[in-house]
Structure formats: structure tokens, C-alpha cells
C-alpha positions in Angstrom: 0.1 0.0 -0.1 1.3 3.4 -0.9 0.2 6.4 1.5 0.8 9.5 0.2 1.8 12.1 2.5 3.2 16.0 3.0 5.8 16.8 5.7 5.4 19.8 7.9 6.9 21.6 10.8 5.8 24.4 13.0 8.8 26.0 14.9 10.9 22.5 14.5 7.8 20.3 15.7 7.7 18.2 12.6 4.7 16.1 11.3 3.5 13.9 8.6 0.1 14.9 7.0 -2.2 12.8 5.1 -5.3 13.6 3.0 -7.5 11.1 4.5 -11.0 12.1 3.0 -11.4 9.1 1.4 -11.0 6.9 4.3 -8.1 4.8 3.3 -5.8 5.2 5.9 -6.0 2.2 8.5 -6.4 4.1 11.8 -6.1 0.8 13.9 -2.8 -0.1 12.5 -0.8 1.3 15.4 2.5 -0.4 14.2 2.2 1.4 11.0 1.8 4.5 12.7 4.7 4.1 14.9 6.6 2.9 11.5 6.0 6.1 9.4 7.0 8.2 12.5 10.2 6.5 13.3 13.2 8.7 12.7 15.6 5.7 11.1 13.2 3.4 9.3 10.2 5.5 8.4 9.5 9.2 7.7 10.4 10.7 10.6 8.1 13.1 12.6 7.0 14.2 16.2 3.4 12.9 15.2 1.2 11.9 12.2 -2.1 13.6 11.1 -5.2 12.5 9.4 -7.3 15.2 7.7 -11.0 14.4 7.3 -14.1 15.8 6.2 -16.7 16.8 9.1 -20.4 18.2 9.4 -19.3 19.9 12.7 -16.4 22.3 11.3 -14.4 23.0 8.4 -12.4 19.7 8.5 -11.4 17.1 11.2 -8.1 16.6 12.4 -7.1 13.2 14.2 -3.5 13.5 15.6 -1.2 10.5 16.8 1.8 10.8 18.9 4.9 8.7 17.5 4.0 6.0 19.9 0.3 5.8 18.3 -1.4 7.4 21.4 -3.7 10.2 20.8 -3.7 13.9 22.1 -4.2 17.5 21.2 -1.1 19.0 19.5 -1.1 22.9 19.3 1.7 23.3 16.6 0.4 20.3 14.9 -3.1 22.0 14.7 -1.5 25.0 13.3 0.2 22.9 10.5 -3.0 20.6 10.0 -5.1 24.0 9.2 -2.4 25.3 6.7 -2.5 21.6 5.1 -6.3 22.0 5.3 -6.2 25.1 3.3 -4.2 23.5 0.5 -6.8 20.9 0.2 -9.7 23.3 -0.1 -11.2 22.6 3.2 -10.1 25.9 5.2 -10.0 29.6 4.5 -8.7 32.6 6.3 -10.7 31.9 9.5 -13.0 29.2 10.6 -13.3 26.0 12.8 -11.4 22.7 13.1 -12.3 19.5 14.9 -9.8 17.8 16.7 -9.2 15.6 19.9 -10.7 17.8 22.4 -13.3 19.5 20.7 -13.7 22.6 18.3 -11.0 25.1 17.8 -11.3 28.3 16.1 -8.2 29.1 13.5 -6.9 32.3 11.7 -4.7 32.2 8.5 -2.6 35.1 9.2 -0.4 34.6 6.0 1.0 31.7 4.2 3.8 31.3 7.0 1.9 32.4 10.1 -1.3 30.5 11.6 -2.9 30.8 15.1 -5.4 28.5 16.6 -7.7 28.9 19.9 -6.8 26.8 22.7 -9.8 25.2 24.8 -10.1 27.0 28.4 -8.1 24.6 30.8 -8.9 23.6 34.2 -7.3 25.7 37.2 -3.6 25.3 37.7 -2.7 23.2 40.5 0.7 21.9 42.1 2.3 18.8 41.6 5.5 17.5 42.6 6.1 21.2 44.0 5.7 22.5 40.2 2.7 24.3 38.5 0.7 21.8 36.5 -1.7 22.4 34.0 -3.8 20.9 31.2 -4.1 22.5 27.9 -5.2 19.8 25.8 -2.5 17.8 27.1 -0.9 17.6 30.5 2.1 20.3 31.0 4.1 20.6 34.4 6.3 23.7 34.3 9.6 24.0 36.0 11.2 27.2 36.2 15.0 27.4 36.0 17.8 30.0 35.7 18.9 28.8 32.4 17.3 26.3 30.1 20.5 25.8 28.2 22.1 24.2 31.0 19.1 21.8 32.0 19.5 17.9 31.0 16.2 18.2 29.5 15.8 14.4 28.9 17.2 13.0 31.9 15.2 15.6 34.2 12.2 15.3 32.2 11.8 11.8 32.1 12.2 11.4 35.9 9.0 13.7 36.2 7.1 12.4 33.2 6.9 8.7 34.9 6.2 10.0 38.2 3.3 8.4 40.2 1.6 11.7 40.8 1.0 11.7 37.1 -0.1 8.3 36.4 -3.9 9.3 36.1 -3.1 11.6 33.5 -1.1 9.1 31.6 2.2 10.7 32.2 2.9 14.2 31.9 4.9 16.6 29.5 7.7 18.5 31.0 8.8 22.4 30.2 11.8 24.1 31.5 11.5 28.0 31.7 13.8 30.5 31.9 12.9 34.4 31.5 14.8 36.3 28.5 13.2 39.8 29.3 9.8 41.2 29.6 7.5 39.0 28.2 9.7 37.0 26.6 10.9 33.5 27.8 12.8 30.5 26.6 11.5 27.1 26.8 12.5 23.6 26.3 10.1 20.5 26.6 10.1 16.8 27.3 7.3 15.3 25.3 5.5 12.3 26.3 4.5 10.2 23.5 7.6 11.2 21.8 9.8 10.3 25.0 12.5 12.8 23.9 13.0 16.6 23.8 11.2 18.5 20.8 12.2 21.5 19.2 8.9 23.0 20.0 5.6 22.1 21.9 2.5 24.1 21.1 0.6 23.0 24.0 3.4 23.4 26.4 4.2 27.0 25.4 0.6 27.9 26.2 0.5 26.3 29.5 3.8 28.2 30.3 2.4 31.3 29.3 -0.7 30.9 31.6 1.6 29.6 34.6 3.6 33.0 33.9 0.3 35.1 33.9 -0.9 33.3 37.3 2.5 34.1 38.9 2.7 37.8 37.6 5.4 37.4 34.9 3.1 37.9 32.1 -0.1 40.0 31.0 -2.3 38.8 28.6 0.6 37.7 26.1 3.9 36.0 26.2 6.6 35.3 23.6 8.4 32.0 24.1 11.5 31.0 22.2 11.7 27.6 21.5 14.9 25.8 20.1 12.7 25.9 16.7 11.4 29.1 16.6 9.3 32.0 18.3 5.9 31.3 19.5 3.4 33.9 21.1 0.5 33.2 23.2 -2.3 35.6 23.9 -4.9 35.1 26.4 -7.4 36.8 28.9 -7.0 36.2 32.5 -9.6 37.2 35.0 -10.2 36.1 38.7 -8.0 33.3 38.0 -9.9 32.2 34.7 -8.3 32.0 31.5 -10.3 32.6 28.1 -9.7 33.6 24.3 -6.3 31.7 24.3 -4.3 31.7 21.0 -1.3 30.1 20.0 0.5 31.6 17.1 3.6 31.0 15.3 5.1 30.0 11.9 4.4 26.9 9.7 6.1 25.4 6.8 5.6 22.6 4.3 8.7 20.7 3.7 8.1 18.1 1.2 5.7 15.6 -0.1 6.0 12.1 -0.6 4.9 8.5 -0.4 5.4 6.0 2.3 5.3 2.1 1.0 3.6 0.1 3.7 
């Protein structure tokens, strides 16, 4: 079986996108998803997305982590929007359906996409650090210098902590300040089980935690290893709303995978 795909990245977070409007992709084949995402034996990616038609929104995006599990993906959503525009399913603004429901989107330019995030549950404390679910669970760890953190080693210890078993583990974000409303972030992602160059839901989680602690006000600019992302939001009486994640996306190449 030949599977046509397009490879994208959103600030270094890279993905395989597949037009599945005809329903040809075998969704139950987790081994196939893992093989396509494999860095050495497949295409290589931080996730795989199927784009399908739906009556509930302009299009539906089904996201798989490299291990075959499902979750919301902020950067993946932004790439999916760009791909859906190419397919004629999306336009300058509209809605998309994904793992946690309906999201609004804005096609800012051919290289800049914004997607809305669902309002999260209140920030709690786990293992002595702020914890929040922005579509995926995230722990936020403030450090003096993210470049000096052993992200994989430190992140893995927290990701598998018993305190996160009910959440299926957690993503771990290490954060250090760069200046007013500017921060550097490195993320250990569950499902990928490694550091990624960027994580959209992680960046959103970081911005909201910073806002609650008085370090950001209605917006934050987050420098990841793969590029710059911005998060805009409203924060009133400890409640977050109107959360938007914005940043660059790029189509890298098209190809076919021989399954």
C-alpha cells in the first residue's frame, strides 16, 4: 500500500500529514503509525495527522503521537490548518475539530497560523511545580538557564512520576526568562519520549502559568529551540479565556510511504 503524505514543521515540531477524506488510512494500525514516525526506518516525525471531512467544522484533524497514542497538538493543529487550506477545506478563518473538540483558527499569512486553545482547568501543584492541562497535561519548571538543563534526564524522571499516572504521564517544560514578556522554553514530550524543538500546548501552558504568577500579562513570547511562538489570552479572577497560539509553519516536502 502506498500512502501519500506531506511533511510539515511548526517551529521545528515536525509532522506527517495525510489527506484521509476517502478513509483509506487504516486507523487501527498503530504499528504502521509508529513505523511512519520512526526517525530511522520511516519518514520521521513528532506526530502523524489525518485530515478528514466533518459536518461539525471546516475539517477534522486526528492526531497521533509517534507511539500511536492520541492527544491535542498545538503546533500540529497549526500545520493541519495550513494543509487544510491547500486541500480547499479551510480559508482565512473558521473552525476545526480535533481530539478535545472545536477550535477556531486564523490564517494570518502563508507562513503564520493562529489556533485557539480550550479554556483549561485551574492550575494545580504537582511535585512542587505548577501543573495545567491545555489539551495535554503539562508541568512547568522554572530554571535559571534552560540551556544548562539535561532536559531528557530531568524530564523523564518527572514524566513517569506516580503523581501523573492518572494523566497517562505528563509533558515537562523548563522555562527561564529572557526579558519582559519573553521567555525561553525547552520541553520533554510524552509520546515522543524525548525533547522536541517546540511544543505548542507546552508553550500555552507556560504562558498561563507565568500569567498566574504575575510574570506575564495577556500575552507572552516564547522562544523554543525551533523558533518563536506567541500566546495571547485573557486572565480574570483566576480564569483564562480567549487563548490563542500563533507562530510559523512550513511545508517541507511531499512523498509516498510504502507500507
